[in-house]
Steps between C-alpha positions, in 0.01 A plus 500: 500500500283208615552311821341325799535613865420227755478551882427272789443585866565201722369463854543232753831382349625180650835566332636146520846595367532812724535726193332795671796540743792362299588755229771281336257210459221732384725657235621162380153351477362811310786480254462121450127522453527790254751308292291176526202702366700597193582860601843668482646628823728800440563611856369470856487716810365390843483696826454365852305717738651339809847379393551311823202280407124473551404787280350521156665545165441694188647375175498575133614300199562708190387277209568554133124486468442751795503411873402299806456667844446313827435642846471292822354579833570191723344662804171514304555174313450700182670535158431724200618398154509702175596366162497722190600380153496671164349318204665676209679237295345202685203441724663445844164476690525125564854547631388770745214284611728199552736721711222638713341151551835350608568790745153482649546124557838564673339699780209259558251776585155440636362799305612628159352808329611529138461772248589522124523824302553514123749784437484675162677815391388630160723749328 
């Protein structure tokens, strides 16, 4: 198994579309951006930490290629993103990078800390 695991920690999010507090919009944007990046969305699950509004959200997209996870903290103006894709039949690295780039842009953060990890499992 070969793959790439990308993460981004976003601070000082201006969040122009109010995605950090609007779980339905966050889920919709994540799904659209994943598909626009060429990834295959199989399922999604999002959870609001303050269902009446104002709180953060955690969400996961199950991708045929692996997953996307997003966590928001509106009170801290912070977001964490996690994109993992397998590269077995095809190299999906560019798709994962496109998805992460689009998500980062959506939150308009003043500071972004990114990491990339090559994942390899040798049997």
